[in-house]
C-alpha positions in Angstrom: 12.4 48.1 12.7 10.9 45.7 15.0 12.7 43.3 17.3 13.7 40.2 15.9 12.8 37.3 18.0 15.0 35.0 19.8 14.4 31.6 19.3 15.9 29.2 22.6 18.3 27.1 21.2 17.3 24.1 23.0 19.9 22.5 26.0 21.3 18.6 24.7 20.2 15.7 27.3 20.4 11.7 27.7 17.2 10.4 27.5 16.9 10.5 30.9 17.2 14.9 30.9 20.9 15.1 32.2 22.5 17.6 30.6 25.6 16.3 28.1 28.3 18.5 27.3 29.2 17.0 24.1 27.2 15.0 21.3 29.9 13.5 19.6 32.5 13.0 22.5 32.9 9.5 24.1 34.7 8.9 27.9 38.1 6.8 27.8 41.3 6.4 29.8 44.6 7.8 28.8 47.7 9.1 30.3 47.7 12.4 28.6 49.3 11.7 25.4 47.3 12.9 22.3 46.3 9.0 21.2 43.1 7.8 23.0 43.2 5.0 25.1 40.4 2.1 25.9 36.5 3.7 25.7 34.6 3.0 29.3 31.3 1.0 30.2 30.1 4.2 32.2 29.6 6.1 29.1 26.0 6.5 28.8 25.7 8.9 26.1 27.8 5.9 23.9 26.2 3.5 25.4 22.6 4.8 24.7 23.5 6.0 20.9 24.6 2.7 19.7 21.9 0.7 22.4 19.3 2.9 20.2 20.6 2.5 16.9 20.1 -1.2 17.6 16.4 -1.1 18.2 15.8 1.9 15.6 13.7 0.0 13.6 10.8 -2.2 14.1 9.9 -5.0 12.2 7.9 -3.9 9.2 4.6 -4.8 7.8 4.2 -8.1 6.0 2.2 -7.1 3.7 1.4 -2.9 3.5 5.1 -2.1 4.2 5.5 1.0 1.6 3.7 4.2 2.0 2.7 7.1 2.6 0.6 8.7 4.5 -1.0 12.4 5.5 -3.7 13.8 8.5 -6.7 15.6 6.9 -10.1 16.3 8.2 -13.3 14.5 7.1 -16.8 16.8 6.8 -20.1 15.5 6.9 -22.1 17.2 3.6 -25.0 14.7 3.2 -26.8 13.7 6.6 -27.6 9.7 6.5 -28.3 9.7 10.8 -32.0 7.9 8.7 -29.4 4.9 8.6 -26.8 5.1 11.3 -26.3 6.1 14.8 -22.8 7.0 14.1 -22.1 10.7 15.3 -19.7 11.6 12.8 -21.7 10.6 9.7 -25.1 12.9 11.0 -25.2 16.4 11.1 -24.5 18.1 7.6 -21.1 20.2 8.9 -19.9 17.8 11.1 -16.1 17.3 11.4 -13.4 14.8 12.4 -10.2 14.6 12.5 -8.6 11.4 10.4 -5.3 9.6 9.9 -4.7 7.8 6.4 -1.5 6.0 5.2 -2.2 4.2 1.4 0.3 1.6 -0.3 1.7 -0.8 -2.2 0.7 -4.7 -0.4 3.7 -6.9 -1.6 6.5 -4.3 -1.7 9.0 -4.0 0.9 9.2 -0.6 2.7 12.4 -0.1 0.6 10.0 -0.5 -2.7 9.2 1.4 -6.0 5.6 3.9 -5.9 4.9 3.0 -9.4 4.8 -0.6 -10.1 1.8 -2.7 -10.7 0.3 -3.3 -7.3 -3.2 -2.7 -5.4 -3.2 -0.1 -2.9 -4.2 -0.6 0.6 -6.6 2.0 1.9 -6.4 3.1 5.1 -8.3 5.9 6.4 -8.9 6.8 10.6 -11.4 8.9 12.1 -11.0 10.3 15.0 -14.9 10.8 16.5 -16.2 11.4 20.0 -17.6 8.1 20.3 -13.9 6.6 19.7 -12.0 6.0 16.9 -13.7 4.3 13.1 -10.7 2.3 10.6 -11.3 2.0 7.0 -9.0 -0.9 6.0 -9.6 -0.9 2.3 -8.1 -1.2 -1.4 -7.9 0.8 -4.4 -9.8 -1.5 -6.4 -13.6 -2.6 -5.7 -13.2 -6.4 -5.7 -10.6 -8.6 -3.9 -8.6 -12.4 -5.4 -9.8 -14.8 -2.5 -13.5 -15.2 -0.2 -12.2 -18.2 1.9 -10.0 -16.3 5.1 -8.0 -19.2 5.1 -5.6 -18.6 1.3 -5.2 -15.1 2.8 -1.9 -15.8 3.8 -1.0 -17.7 0.6 -2.3 -15.1 -1.9 -0.2 -12.9 -0.2 3.3 -15.3 -0.3 2.6 -16.2 -3.4 2.3 -12.0 -4.6 6.1 -11.7 -2.9 9.3 -13.3 -2.8 10.3 -16.8 -4.0 11.3 -18.9 -0.4 14.8 -20.2 -2.1 15.6 -17.7 -4.8 14.3 -14.4 -2.9 13.1 -12.6 -6.1 9.6 -11.8 -7.5 8.2 -14.9 -9.4 6.1 -14.9 -12.0 5.0 -18.8 -11.5 4.3 -18.3 -8.2 1.7 -15.8 -8.9 0.1 -17.5 -11.1 0.4 -21.4 -10.1 -2.1 -19.6 -7.4 -4.3 -17.8 -9.1 -5.0 -20.2 -11.9 -5.5 -22.6 -9.4 -7.5 -20.1 -7.0 -10.3 -18.7 -10.1 -12.0 -16.7 -7.4 -9.9 -14.1 -8.3 -10.4 -13.8 -12.0 -12.4 -10.1 -11.2 -9.8 -8.3 -9.0 -7.1 -9.7 -11.6 -9.3 -8.3 -14.2 -9.0 -5.0 -12.8 -5.2 -5.1 -11.6 -3.5 -5.7 -15.0 -5.7 -2.9 -16.6 -4.1 0.4 -16.4 -5.9 1.0 -12.6 -3.0 -1.4 -11.5 -0.7 1.4 -12.1 -2.2 4.7 -11.1 -1.0 8.0 -11.4 -0.4 9.0 -8.0 -2.3 7.8 -4.2 -4.0 11.4 -5.1 -5.9 10.3 -7.6 -6.9 6.7 -6.3 -10.1 5.5 -4.8 -10.7 4.0 -1.9 -13.2 0.7 -2.1 -14.6 -1.4 1.6 -14.4 -4.5 -0.8 -16.1 -5.9 2.1 -20.2 -5.2 3.6 -20.5 -3.4 6.4 -23.6 -2.9 8.3 -24.9 1.1 9.5 -27.0 0.5 12.2 -29.4 2.6 13.7 -30.5 3.3 17.0 -33.1 0.9 17.3 -31.5 -1.8 16.1 -32.6 -1.6 12.6 -29.6 -1.9 9.7 -28.3 -2.0 5.8 -25.9 -3.8 4.2 -23.9 -0.6 3.5 -20.3 -0.7 0.6 -18.2 2.4 1.2 -16.5 4.4 -1.8 -14.1 6.9 -1.1 -14.1 8.4 -4.6 -11.0 11.2 -6.0 -11.8 14.4 -6.9 -8.1 14.6 -8.6 -10.0 11.7 -11.0 -8.7 8.1 -11.3 -5.9 9.3 -13.7 -3.5 6.4 -14.4 0.0 5.2 -15.6 1.0 3.1 -19.2 2.9 0.0 -17.8 5.9 1.6 -20.2 5.5 4.9 -17.4 5.4 3.2 -15.1 7.9 1.7 -15.4 10.4 4.6 -16.4 9.2 5.9 -13.1 10.0 2.9 -10.9 13.6 3.3 -12.4 14.3 7.1 -12.6 11.8 8.0 -9.5 10.8 5.2 -7.3 9.4 7.8 -4.7 7.1 9.1 -7.5 4.2 9.3 -5.3 5.4 9.8 -2.0 6.5 13.0 -3.3 3.6 14.0 -5.2 1.7 13.5 -2.2 3.6 15.8 -0.4 4.3 18.6 -2.5 0.8 19.0 -3.0 -0.3 19.1 0.5 2.9 21.5 1.5 2.0 23.8 -1.5 -1.6 23.5 -0.3 -3.2 22.0 -2.6 -4.8 19.9 -0.3 -6.4 16.5 -2.4 -9.8 15.3 -1.7 -12.2 12.3 -1.8 -16.2 11.9 -1.8 -17.4 9.4 0.4 -20.2 7.4 -0.6 -21.9 4.4 -0.2 -24.7 2.0 -1.6 -27.3 0.3 0.4 -29.3 -2.5 0.6 -31.9 -3.8 2.9 -31.6 -7.3 4.9 -35.0 -8.2 2.7 -32.9 -7.8 -0.7 -30.3 -9.6 0.3 -31.9 -12.8 0.6 -32.9 -12.6 -2.6 -30.1 -10.9 -5.0 -28.1 -12.2 -7.3 -25.0 -12.1 -5.7 -23.8 -13.7 -2.3 -23.6 -9.9 -0.4 -20.5 -10.9 1.6 -18.6 -12.3 -1.2 -15.6 -9.5 -1.8 -14.8 -10.9 -5.1 -17.7 -9.4 -6.3 -19.4 -5.7 -6.9 -22.9 -4.5 -6.6 -23.6 -2.4 -9.6 -24.8 0.8 -9.3 -28.2 0.4 -11.6 -29.1 -1.7 -8.6 -27.8 -0.3 -5.8 -26.6 4.1 -7.0 -23.9 5.7 -4.8 -25.4 8.0 -2.2 -23.3 10.8 -1.3 -22.7 11.6 2.4 -19.3 13.4 3.0 -15.4 15.2 1.5 -12.4 14.0 3.0 -9.8 16.1 2.2 -5.9 15.1 3.4 -4.3 18.5 4.1 -1.3 18.2 6.7 1.8 16.5 6.2 3.2 14.2 8.6 5.7 16.3 11.5 7.8 12.4 12.0 7.2 9.8 9.1 7.8 7.5 12.1 5.8 8.5 14.7 3.0 9.7 12.7 2.4 7.0 9.6 4.9 4.0 10.4 3.6 3.5 13.8 -0.2 4.0 13.0 -1.9 1.2 13.7 -5.5 0.0 11.8 -7.9 -2.5 11.7 -11.8 -3.4 10.5 -12.3 -4.1 13.9 -11.9 -0.6 14.8 -15.3 0.6 14.9 -17.7 2.7 16.9 -21.2 2.5 17.4 -23.7 2.7 14.3 -21.3 0.8 12.4 -21.0 -3.0 12.3 -19.3 -5.5 10.6 -21.2 -8.2 8.2 -21.1 -12.1 8.2 -18.0 -11.8 5.1 -15.8 -14.6 6.6 -12.9 -12.3 4.9 -13.4 -9.6 7.0 -14.3 -11.7 10.4 -10.5 -13.4 9.9 -9.5 -9.7 9.4 -10.8 -8.2 12.6 -8.9 -10.9 13.8 -5.6 -10.7 12.0 -5.1 -7.0 11.8 -5.1 -5.8 15.5 -3.2 -9.2 16.2 0.4 -8.1 13.5 -0.2 -4.2 15.6 0.9 -6.0 18.4 3.8 -7.8 16.9 5.2 -5.1 15.5 3.9 -2.6 17.8 3.4 -4.0 21.1 -0.1 -4.4 22.9 -0.7 -1.0 23.8 0.2 0.4 20.8 -3.4 2.3 21.0 -1.8 4.3 23.7 1.0 5.8 20.5 0.0 9.5 19.9 -1.3 8.5 16.2 -3.6 6.3 17.3 -5.0 7.5 20.6 -8.6 7.8 20.3 -9.4 12.0 21.3 -12.4 10.2 23.0 -12.4 9.1 26.7 -10.8 5.8 27.5 -11.1 3.8 30.3 -10.3 -0.4 29.9 -8.5 -1.2 32.9 -9.2 -4.9 31.9 -6.3 -4.0 29.5 -2.8 -3.2 30.8 0.5 -3.5 31.8 2.7 -4.9 28.3 4.9 -2.9 26.9 4.8 0.6 25.8 1.9 1.2 28.8 2.0 4.9 28.9 -1.4 6.2 29.5 -0.8 6.1 33.5 -2.7 1.8 33.1 -5.3 3.1 35.7 -3.2 3.3 38.8 -5.0 1.0 41.2 -8.6 0.3 40.3 -9.4 -3.3 39.5 -7.8 -5.1 36.7 -10.7 -7.7 37.0 -14.0 -7.4 35.9 -17.5 -6.7 38.2 -15.6 -5.5 41.3 -17.7 -3.9 43.7 -14.5 -2.0 45.5 -14.4 0.6 42.2 -18.1 -0.5 40.2 -18.0 0.3 35.8 -20.8 1.9 34.0 -21.7 0.3 30.8 -22.8 2.2 27.6 -26.3 1.6 26.3 -25.1 2.3 22.7 -26.3 -0.2 20.2 -23.5 -2.5 18.6 -24.4 -5.2 16.6 -24.2 -8.0 18.3 -24.2 -6.9 21.8 -26.1 -8.4 24.7 -30.1 -6.5 24.5 -29.9 -5.7 21.2 -31.9 -7.9 18.9 -30.2 -6.7 15.7 -31.7 -8.0 12.3 -34.9 -9.0 13.8 -36.3 -12.0 11.6 -33.4 -12.0 9.3 -31.5 -13.2 12.0 -32.6 -16.9 11.2 -31.2 -16.4 7.0 -27.3 -16.0 8.5 -27.9 -18.7 11.8 -27.1 -21.8 11.2 -24.9 -25.2 11.2 -21.2 -25.0 11.4 -19.7 -26.6 9.2 -16.3 -27.2 7.0 -16.8 -25.1 3.8 -14.5 -23.7 0.8 -15.9 -22.1 -1.6 -16.3 -23.2 -5.5 -15.6 -21.2 -8.2 -18.6 -21.1 -10.6 -19.7 -19.4 -14.2 -20.9 -16.6 -11.8 -17.4 -15.8 -10.9 -16.9 -14.9 -14.7 -20.3 -12.7 -15.6 -18.7 -9.4 -13.5 -15.2 -9.7 -15.1 -17.3 -10.1 -18.5 -19.1 -6.5 -18.2 -15.8 -5.4 -17.0 -14.2 -6.6 -20.1 -17.0 -5.5 -22.7 -18.5 -2.6 -21.0 -16.0 -1.0 -19.0 -12.6 -1.5 -21.0 -14.0 -2.5 -24.3 -15.5 0.9 -24.2 -12.1 2.8 -23.9 -10.0 3.0 -26.9 -6.7 1.4 -26.0 -7.7 -0.1 -23.5 -8.2 -3.9 -24.0 -5.3 -3.6 -25.6 -2.9 -2.3 -22.8 -5.1 -5.5 -20.4 -3.7 -8.0 -22.8 -0.3 -6.0 -23.2 -0.5 -6.0 -19.8 -1.2 -10.1 -18.7 1.1 -10.4 -22.0 4.4 -9.0 -20.2 4.1 -10.5 -16.9 2.4 -14.3 -18.0 5.5 -14.8 -20.0 7.7 -14.6 -17.3 6.1 -17.4 -15.9 7.0 -21.2 -16.8 5.4 -22.1 -19.5 3.6 -25.4 -18.5 1.0 -22.5 -16.8 0.1 -20.5 -20.0 -2.6 -22.8 -20.9 -4.2 -22.8 -17.0 -4.3 -18.6 -17.6 -5.3 -18.3 -21.6 -8.1 -21.1 -20.1 -8.9 -18.6 -17.6 -8.8 -15.9 -19.2 -11.4 -17.7 -22.2 -14.2 -17.7 -19.5 -14.4 -14.0 -19.4 -14.2 -13.7 -23.2 -13.4 -16.5 -25.5 -11.6 -13.4 -27.8 -9.8 -12.1 -24.5 -7.9 -15.9 -24.4 -6.8 -16.3 -27.3 -5.7 -12.7 -28.0 -3.7 -12.9 -24.4 -2.2 -16.2 -25.5 -1.6 -14.5 -29.1 0.8 -11.5 -27.5 2.1 -14.4 -24.9 3.5 -16.5 -27.3 4.8 -13.4 -29.7 6.5 -11.9 -27.0 8.2 -15.8 -25.7 9.7 -15.7 -29.6 10.6 -12.4 -29.0 13.0 -13.3 -26.2 14.0 -16.5 -28.1 
């Protein structure tokens, strides 16, 4: 028989390393009788224990608070070096470590996994050129295209400021008066709004990005992570049942799948559009309420994403993880999409608020690439040495800094886009988009050509809308009926009939 390995028992210490005799004892003043007297302020263990407990919770995300996450790997299966200089996307077989966080949007951290909601789909890819963040959703379109509406959209999906309850009237009041949201509503209230598990969700960029090559040329792209498990969903009744009996269903499902070696995977595809095509395309390519039909811009396969490791500690790995559309490597760049531009500020600003100004130094966010950013230092949580005595101001001759020649969109010295710049340059004006008949073309196609060709899906969609809308103020109903009638008159009438029938049942 072999010898039994000896496991060394860790020695308990205080937070700064001093060994301590008993984690449950307190220091107190006593005259020797069994009944203890007053506890002492000098009891460092007691003070540290209580003070740390009061500070264990960091601010919850305003949206996307409830989430599951996993570590994984992205591998290039189809080289696209003719489109981008991004190293992690070039060379078949190139592999990169990843961290993913998939979340509901409107719920608090204690909310149920299975409710009807959009799912945030965030991915951090650790590359030799720095981190690449993809902050996507599980539906291909969004509710707004004007960034100033972003806070209002999310407030309308959360709790009423007076009652502190979810409020259908708030929800529908916003959407009836901001009808560019119709396409996203169509997706949300189809059964895609209640996915079977996070393993069965897709991740869509919604926004248009740029892939930039070494010579400065670029193409516009949309990214699609398509689940290799299928895009399976729950019915409204199944989702309601799971919310009651197993509110952590999605969390458990992903953890157990990875723990048993049943690693979920996704295939990354892109759609690519030249600047010349963008100038004459039917839809504004910067409008994230619209898709690019695959018939016009077919999917191009790029690689495979696999989740293969559960978090070793949820708080350290997932709750502290921060993702932002502003985190891009050379070869990937933002477009002129105004909501994307706004998110590039809002997301890192939220991370600074929740985690502190040095959140990039936390292990779950720290790049594998070398970091030298001496003009970004000090503040809470500086754990990288803080650059010692290196100059903390630019253009020092005492310790000169060299700069990369990587192609970055908009960087000095690179004329990215050439003649196409004239199309996107212009006068700065106040602007708010208007809803037109074009906003209802793709939702109509979704109703007729997607839901209409799947038995029972149109009926399910109508039932889902009616079940939600009946809880809203009746004076809002007519506006909702008219909005869906612009998609299809029969859809508006079907929703009207279903809502009135449900209202009669509840009377």
